[in-house]
N, CA, C and O atoms as a MOPAC input file, in Angstrom:
PM7 MOZYME 1SCF
protein

 N     37.44800 1   -45.73800 1    20.57000 1
 C     36.13100 1   -45.21800 1    20.28000 1
 C     35.59800 1   -45.74500 1    18.95400 1
 O     34.46700 1   -46.23000 1    18.90700 1
 N     36.36800 1   -45.66700 1    17.88100 1
 C     35.92200 1   -46.13800 1    16.58100 1
 C     35.60900 1   -47.61600 1    16.57200 1
 O     34.78700 1   -48.06900 1    15.77600 1
 N     36.24400 1   -48.37000 1    17.43900 1
 C     36.01900 1   -49.81000 1    17.48700 1
 C     34.57500 1   -50.13100 1    17.85700 1
 O     33.99300 1   -51.06000 1    17.29600 1
 N     33.98300 1   -49.38000 1    18.79100 1
 C     32.60000 1   -49.61000 1    19.17200 1
 C     31.66200 1   -49.38500 1    17.99500 1
 O     30.69300 1   -50.12400 1    17.82000 1
 N     31.94600 1   -48.37100 1    17.19100 1
 C     31.08400 1   -48.03700 1    16.06700 1
 C     31.14400 1   -49.10700 1    14.97700 1
 O     30.13700 1   -49.35500 1    14.31400 1
 N     32.29000 1   -49.74100 1    14.77600 1
 C     32.42200 1   -50.71400 1    13.69900 1
 C     31.92400 1   -52.10000 1    14.09700 1
 O     31.68500 1   -52.93800 1    13.22700 1
 N     31.76600 1   -52.35500 1    15.38600 1
 C     31.28800 1   -53.65200 1    15.86800 1
 C     29.81200 1   -53.50800 1    16.23200 1
 O     29.46900 1   -52.84800 1    17.21300 1
 N     28.94900 1   -54.12500 1    15.44200 1
 C     27.50900 1   -53.95300 1    15.60800 1
 C     26.83600 1   -55.23000 1    16.08400 1
 O     27.38100 1   -56.32600 1    15.95100 1
 N     25.64600 1   -55.06700 1    16.64100 1
 C     24.74600 1   -56.17800 1    16.94900 1
 C     23.44600 1   -55.88900 1    16.22600 1
 O     22.82800 1   -54.84600 1    16.43900 1
 N     23.03200 1   -56.81000 1    15.37200 1
 C     21.81800 1   -56.60700 1    14.59800 1
 C     20.98700 1   -57.87400 1    14.57000 1
 O     21.50100 1   -58.98700 1    14.67900 1
 N     19.67300 1   -57.66700 1    14.41900 1
 C     18.76100 1   -58.79100 1    14.18700 1
 C     18.38300 1   -58.73800 1    12.71100 1
 O     17.91800 1   -57.71200 1    12.21400 1
 N     18.58500 1   -59.84400 1    12.02600 1
 C     18.18900 1   -59.95600 1    10.63200 1
 C     16.93000 1   -60.81100 1    10.58600 1
 O     16.92600 1   -61.95400 1    11.04300 1
 N     15.86500 1   -60.24900 1    10.03100 1
 C     14.62800 1   -60.99200 1     9.83100 1
 C     14.53300 1   -61.31100 1     8.35200 1
 O     14.38100 1   -60.42100 1     7.51500 1
 N     14.62500 1   -62.60200 1     8.04300 1
 C     14.65300 1   -63.07900 1     6.66400 1
 C     13.27100 1   -63.64400 1     6.36200 1
 O     12.77800 1   -64.50400 1     7.09200 1
 N     12.64200 1   -63.16700 1     5.29100 1
 C     11.28300 1   -63.57200 1     4.93700 1
 C     11.27700 1   -64.13600 1     3.52200 1
 O     11.94500 1   -63.61300 1     2.63000 1
 N     10.51400 1   -65.21200 1     3.32600 1
 C     10.38000 1   -65.79900 1     2.00000 1
 C      9.94600 1   -67.24300 1     2.09900 1
 O      9.36500 1   -67.66300 1     3.10000 1
 N     10.23300 1   -68.00500 1     1.04500 1
 C      9.99400 1   -69.45100 1     1.02600 1
 C     11.32400 1   -70.09000 1     1.41100 1
 O     12.18500 1   -70.31500 1     0.56000 1
 N     11.48600 1   -70.38200 1     2.71700 1
 C     12.82400 1   -70.57800 1     3.26800 1
 C     13.28200 1   -72.00500 1     3.50200 1
 O     14.48600 1   -72.23200 1     3.62200 1
 N     12.39700 1   -72.96200 1     3.57200 1
 C     12.83300 1   -74.33800 1     3.83700 1
 C     13.86200 1   -74.35300 1     4.96900 1
 O     15.03200 1   -74.67900 1     4.76800 1
 N     13.39500 1   -73.99200 1     6.15600 1
 C     14.26700 1   -73.75800 1     7.31400 1
 C     15.19200 1   -74.93800 1     7.61400 1
 O     16.30300 1   -74.73400 1     8.10200 1
 N     14.75700 1   -76.15800 1     7.33300 1
 C     15.58400 1   -77.32400 1     7.66400 1
 C     16.93100 1   -77.30200 1     6.95200 1
 O     17.92400 1   -77.77700 1     7.50200 1
 N     16.98100 1   -76.76400 1     5.75000 1
 C     18.26200 1   -76.68200 1     5.05100 1
 C     18.90600 1   -75.30400 1     5.17600 1
 O     20.13100 1   -75.19300 1     5.15200 1
 N     18.09600 1   -74.25300 1     5.30800 1
 C     18.63300 1   -72.89400 1     5.31800 1
 C     19.29700 1   -72.54100 1     6.64700 1
 O     20.30600 1   -71.83700 1     6.66600 1
 N     18.74000 1   -73.02600 1     7.76000 1
 C     19.32000 1   -72.69600 1     9.07300 1
 C     20.76800 1   -73.17900 1     9.19200 1
 O     21.62700 1   -72.39700 1     9.59900 1
 N     21.07300 1   -74.44700 1     8.85000 1
 C     22.49200 1   -74.86500 1     8.90400 1
 C     23.36500 1   -74.05900 1     7.93900 1
 O     24.52500 1   -73.77900 1     8.24000 1
 N     22.81500 1   -73.68800 1     6.79100 1
 C     23.55400 1   -72.87600 1     5.82100 1
 C     23.88300 1   -71.51200 1     6.43100 1
 O     25.00800 1   -71.03100 1     6.30000 1
 N     22.89500 1   -70.88200 1     7.10400 1
 C     23.11300 1   -69.58300 1     7.75100 1
 C     24.20800 1   -69.70700 1     8.80300 1
 O     25.09900 1   -68.86100 1     8.87700 1
 N     24.14700 1   -70.75800 1     9.61400 1
 C     25.16600 1   -70.95500 1    10.65900 1
 C     26.55800 1   -71.08900 1    10.05600 1
 O     27.50700 1   -70.47900 1    10.54800 1
 N     26.68900 1   -71.88400 1     8.99300 1
 C     27.99400 1   -72.05500 1     8.34200 1
 C     28.49800 1   -70.73800 1     7.75900 1
 O     29.67500 1   -70.40300 1     7.89400 1
 N     27.61000 1   -70.00000 1     7.11600 1
 C     27.99900 1   -68.74000 1     6.48700 1
 C     28.46800 1   -67.73600 1     7.54300 1
 O     29.49000 1   -67.07700 1     7.35800 1
 N     27.72700 1   -67.61700 1     8.64800 1
 C     28.11000 1   -66.69500 1     9.72300 1
 C     29.46200 1   -67.09400 1    10.31600 1
 O     30.30100 1   -66.23800 1    10.59600 1
 N     29.66200 1   -68.38300 1    10.50300 1
 C     30.92700 1   -68.88000 1    11.05200 1
 C     32.08800 1   -68.56300 1    10.11000 1
 O     33.15100 1   -68.13300 1    10.55700 1
 N     31.88800 1   -68.77200 1     8.81400 1
 C     32.93200 1   -68.46700 1     7.83100 1
 C     33.31200 1   -66.99100 1     7.85600 1
 O     34.47200 1   -66.63400 1     7.65300 1
 N     32.30900 1   -66.13000 1     8.10900 1
 C     32.56700 1   -64.69400 1     8.15800 1
 C     33.12000 1   -64.24500 1     9.51100 1
 O     33.54000 1   -63.09700 1     9.66100 1
 N     33.12100 1   -65.13900 1    10.48600 1
 C     33.63500 1   -64.79800 1    11.80800 1
 C     32.65600 1   -63.99600 1    12.65000 1
 O     33.06400 1   -63.28000 1    13.56400 1
 N     31.36600 1   -64.11100 1    12.34900 1
 C     30.34300 1   -63.37900 1    13.09400 1
 C     29.81500 1   -64.22300 1    14.24700 1
 O     29.62200 1   -65.43000 1    14.10000 1
 N     29.58200 1   -63.59400 1    15.39000 1
 C     28.84700 1   -64.24000 1    16.46400 1
 C     27.38700 1   -64.24100 1    16.03100 1
 O     26.90400 1   -63.25800 1    15.46900 1
 N     26.68100 1   -65.34100 1    16.28800 1
 C     25.31100 1   -65.42600 1    15.81500 1
 C     24.47800 1   -66.36600 1    16.67800 1
 O     24.99300 1   -67.29700 1    17.29800 1
 N     23.17400 1   -66.09400 1    16.69900 1
 C     22.22000 1   -67.01900 1    17.30500 1
 C     20.90700 1   -66.87200 1    16.55400 1
 O     20.50500 1   -65.77100 1    16.17900 1
 N     20.25900 1   -67.98800 1    16.34700 1
 C     18.99700 1   -67.99900 1    15.62000 1
 C     17.87700 1   -68.06200 1    16.64400 1
 O     17.80800 1   -68.99500 1    17.44500 1
 N     16.98800 1   -67.05000 1    16.61500 1
 C     15.95400 1   -66.95000 1    17.63800 1
 C     14.57900 1   -67.40600 1    17.15800 1
 O     13.69900 1   -67.65500 1    17.98200 1
 N     14.37200 1   -67.52100 1    15.84300 1
 C     13.08900 1   -67.99300 1    15.32500 1
 C     13.31800 1   -68.65500 1    13.97800 1
 O     14.07700 1   -68.15500 1    13.14900 1
 N     12.65000 1   -69.79100 1    13.76800 1
 C     12.70000 1   -70.43800 1    12.45800 1
 C     11.31900 1   -70.94000 1    12.08400 1
 O     10.61300 1   -71.53100 1    12.90200 1
 N     10.94700 1   -70.70000 1    10.84900 1
 C      9.74200 1   -71.27500 1    10.26200 1
 C      9.97300 1   -71.33700 1     8.75700 1
 O     11.01000 1   -70.89100 1     8.26500 1
 N      9.02300 1   -71.88100 1     8.04100 1
 C      9.18700 1   -71.99100 1     6.59100 1
 C      9.05400 1   -70.64100 1     5.89300 1
 O      9.37200 1   -70.51400 1     4.71100 1
 N      8.57600 1   -69.61600 1     6.64100 1
 C      8.38300 1   -68.30000 1     6.02900 1
 C      9.23500 1   -67.19100 1     6.64900 1
 O      9.37200 1   -66.11700 1     6.06500 1
 N      9.81400 1   -67.44800 1     7.84000 1
 C     10.57800 1   -66.39000 1     8.51200 1
 C     11.66400 1   -67.00300 1     9.37800 1
 O     11.43300 1   -67.97200 1    10.10100 1
 N     12.85200 1   -66.42300 1     9.29200 1
 C     13.97300 1   -66.80500 1    10.15100 1
 C     14.53300 1   -65.52300 1    10.75000 1
 O     14.76000 1   -64.54600 1    10.03600 1
 N     14.75600 1   -65.52800 1    12.07000 1
 C     15.38400 1   -64.39300 1    12.73400 1
 C     16.72900 1   -64.83900 1    13.27200 1
 O     16.83000 1   -65.83100 1    13.99400 1
 N     17.75400 1   -64.09800 1    12.91100 1
 C     19.10700 1   -64.40600 1    13.37000 1
 C     19.72600 1   -63.12500 1    13.92500 1
 O     19.64100 1   -62.05500 1    13.32200 1
 N     20.34000 1   -63.26700 1    15.07200 1
 C     21.03800 1   -62.14600 1    15.68600 1
 C     22.52000 1   -62.32000 1    15.40000 1
 O     23.10400 1   -63.36300 1    15.69100 1
 N     23.11800 1   -61.28500 1    14.82700 1
 C     24.52800 1   -61.33600 1    14.45300 1
 C     25.28200 1   -60.19800 1    15.10800 1
 O     24.73100 1   -59.12800 1    15.36700 1
 N     26.54300 1   -60.45000 1    15.36800 1
 C     27.39400 1   -59.45700 1    15.99600 1
 C     28.75800 1   -59.50900 1    15.33700 1
 O     29.35000 1   -60.57800 1    15.18600 1
 N     29.25600 1   -58.32900 1    14.94200 1
 C     30.56700 1   -58.26200 1    14.31800 1
 C     30.72700 1   -56.96000 1    13.56600 1
 O     29.88700 1   -56.06700 1    13.67800 1
 N     31.80300 1   -56.84400 1    12.79700 1
 C     32.04400 1   -55.63400 1    12.01200 1
 C     30.93600 1   -55.41500 1    10.97500 1
 O     30.41700 1   -56.36700 1    10.39200 1
 N     30.58800 1   -54.15700 1    10.76100 1
 C     29.48500 1   -53.81100 1     9.86000 1
 C     29.66300 1   -54.38900 1     8.46200 1
 O     28.70300 1   -54.89100 1     7.87800 1
 N     30.88100 1   -54.32700 1     7.91200 1
 C     31.08100 1   -54.83700 1     6.55300 1
 C     30.84500 1   -56.34500 1     6.47000 1
 O     30.38700 1   -56.83600 1     5.43900 1
 N     31.14800 1   -57.08300 1     7.53100 1
 C     30.89700 1   -58.52900 1     7.52400 1
 C     29.40500 1   -58.83600 1     7.68400 1
 O     28.90600 1   -59.81000 1     7.12100 1
 N     28.69900 1   -58.00300 1     8.45000 1
 C     27.24500 1   -58.17000 1     8.54600 1
 C     26.60600 1   -57.86600 1     7.18900 1
 O     25.65400 1   -58.53400 1     6.78600 1
 N     27.12600 1   -56.86500 1     6.49000 1
 C     26.65400 1   -56.58100 1     5.13200 1
 C     26.86200 1   -57.79500 1     4.22700 1
 O     25.98600 1   -58.14500 1     3.43600 1
 N     28.02100 1   -58.43000 1     4.34800 1
 C     28.30900 1   -59.62800 1     3.54600 1
 C     27.36100 1   -60.76800 1     3.91100 1
 O     26.94600 1   -61.53500 1     3.04300 1
 N     27.02200 1   -60.87700 1     5.18600 1
 C     26.07200 1   -61.89300 1     5.63500 1
 C     24.71000 1   -61.65200 1     4.98800 1
 O     24.06100 1   -62.59400 1     4.53500 1
 N     24.28200 1   -60.40000 1     4.94600 1
 C     22.99600 1   -60.07500 1     4.32900 1
 C     22.98500 1   -60.44700 1     2.84500 1
 O     22.02800 1   -61.04900 1     2.35800 1
 N     24.03600 1   -60.09000 1     2.14300 1
 C     24.11500 1   -60.41200 1     0.71200 1
 C     24.10200 1   -61.92600 1     0.51400 1
 O     23.39400 1   -62.43500 1    -0.35500 1
 N     24.88700 1   -62.64600 1     1.32000 1
 C     24.91900 1   -64.10300 1     1.20900 1
 C     23.55600 1   -64.72100 1     1.44200 1
 O     23.13900 1   -65.61200 1     0.70400 1
 N     22.85400 1   -64.24600 1     2.47700 1
 C     21.52800 1   -64.78800 1     2.77800 1
 C     20.52200 1   -64.43600 1     1.68800 1
 O     19.64600 1   -65.24200 1     1.37300 1
 N     20.63800 1   -63.24000 1     1.11000 1
 C     19.69200 1   -62.85300 1     0.06400 1
 C     19.85900 1   -63.72900 1    -1.17300 1
 O     18.88200 1   -64.01700 1    -1.86400 1
 N     21.08300 1   -64.15300 1    -1.45400 1
 C     21.33200 1   -65.06400 1    -2.57400 1
 C     21.02500 1   -66.50000 1    -2.16400 1
 O     20.46200 1   -67.27900 1    -2.93400 1
 N     21.40700 1   -66.83100 1    -0.93900 1
 C     21.06500 1   -68.10600 1    -0.31000 1
 C     21.37500 1   -69.34500 1    -1.12700 1
 O     21.87600 1   -69.25900 1    -2.24800 1
 N     21.07400 1   -70.48900 1    -0.55600 1
 C     21.20800 1   -71.73600 1    -1.30800 1
 C     20.09400 1   -71.82800 1    -2.35700 1
 O     19.10400 1   -71.10000 1    -2.29000 1
 N     20.26900 1   -72.71900 1    -3.31200 1
 C     19.36600 1   -72.81900 1    -4.46200 1
 C     17.92700 1   -73.18500 1    -4.07700 1
 O     16.99800 1   -72.84700 1    -4.81100 1
 N     17.72400 1   -73.86200 1    -2.95200 1
 C     16.37700 1   -74.33800 1    -2.60700 1
 C     15.56000 1   -73.37300 1    -1.75600 1
 O     14.51000 1   -73.76100 1    -1.24400 1
 N     16.01100 1   -72.12000 1    -1.58600 1
 C     15.24000 1   -71.13100 1    -0.84700 1
 C     14.98400 1   -69.90200 1    -1.72200 1
 O     15.73200 1   -69.62800 1    -2.66000 1
 N     13.92700 1   -69.17400 1    -1.40300 1
 C     13.61600 1   -67.91700 1    -2.08300 1
 C     13.45600 1   -66.85700 1    -1.01700 1
 O     12.47700 1   -66.86200 1    -0.27100 1
 N     14.41500 1   -65.94300 1    -0.94100 1
 C     14.38000 1   -64.86200 1     0.03800 1
 C     13.68200 1   -63.66300 1    -0.60100 1
 O     14.14000 1   -63.12800 1    -1.61000 1
 N     12.56400 1   -63.25200 1     0.00600 1
 C     11.83400 1   -62.09100 1    -0.49000 1
 C     12.40100 1   -60.79600 1     0.07700 1
 O     12.53500 1   -59.80500 1    -0.64000 1
 N     12.73600 1   -60.80400 1     1.37300 1
 C     13.26600 1   -59.59200 1     1.98700 1
 C     14.09300 1   -59.92900 1     3.21400 1
 O     13.92900 1   -60.98100 1     3.83200 1
 N     14.98000 1   -59.01400 1     3.54700 1
 C     15.75700 1   -59.09900 1     4.78000 1
 C     15.67000 1   -57.74400 1     5.45400 1
 O     16.04000 1   -56.72000 1     4.87800 1
 N     15.17100 1   -57.75300 1     6.69100 1
 C     15.09800 1   -56.52100 1     7.46700 1
 C     16.15400 1   -56.58500 1     8.55600 1
 O     16.25100 1   -57.57200 1     9.28500 1
 N     16.94500 1   -55.52500 1     8.66200 1
 C     17.98700 1   -55.45100 1     9.68500 1
 C     17.58800 1   -54.42500 1    10.73400 1
 O     17.21400 1   -53.29800 1    10.41000 1
 N     17.67500 1   -54.83200 1    11.99400 1
 C     17.34200 1   -53.95700 1    13.10200 1
 C     18.52300 1   -53.91000 1    14.06300 1
 O     19.00400 1   -54.95000 1    14.51500 1
 N     18.98700 1   -52.71200 1    14.37300 1
 C     20.09100 1   -52.56300 1    15.32300 1
 C     19.62200 1   -52.98200 1    16.71600 1
 O     18.49900 1   -52.68400 1    17.12200 1
 N     20.49000 1   -53.67100 1    17.43000 1
 C     20.21300 1   -54.07900 1    18.79300 1
 C     21.15700 1   -53.33300 1    19.71200 1
 O     22.30000 1   -53.06300 1    19.34500 1
 N     20.68600 1   -52.99700 1    20.90700 1
 C     21.56700 1   -52.32400 1    21.86300 1
 C     22.52500 1   -53.34800 1    22.44300 1
 O     22.23000 1   -54.54300 1    22.46400 1
 N     23.65600 1   -52.88500 1    22.90700 1
 C     24.64800 1   -53.77200 1    23.49400 1
 C     24.27100 1   -54.26100 1    24.87800 1
 O     24.89600 1   -55.17600 1    25.41300 1
 N     23.24200 1   -53.64800 1    25.46000 1
 C     22.83400 1   -54.00300 1    26.81500 1
 C     21.62100 1   -54.91200 1    26.76900 1
 O     20.76200 1   -54.76200 1    25.90000 1
 N     21.54400 1   -55.84500 1    27.69100 1
 C     20.37000 1   -56.68600 1    27.79700 1
 C     19.44700 1   -56.09700 1    28.84900 1
 O     19.89300 1   -55.64200 1    29.90300 1
 N     18.16700 1   -56.11300 1    28.55100 1
 C     17.20100 1   -55.49500 1    29.48300 1
 C     16.60900 1   -56.52200 1    30.40900 1
 O     15.78200 1   -56.18600 1    31.25600 1

């Protein structure tokens, strides 16, 4: 039972001056290093949406990493939205 609660699926919406061409590969590498399942559903120079799945503490680490990001991006905000485990 506790295992379901600790394994989350969330959509992270990252907003700022993002330079998606360099930030998207960085996000993928960071998620992989943390062992998170991930897929990027939207990219632009102002907004990136990434869906992540894994333990809550690792998703928290992903958020912190993205907020600090590489030197050539400026992250203004990150919004996290819980996703249901079922597809509609």
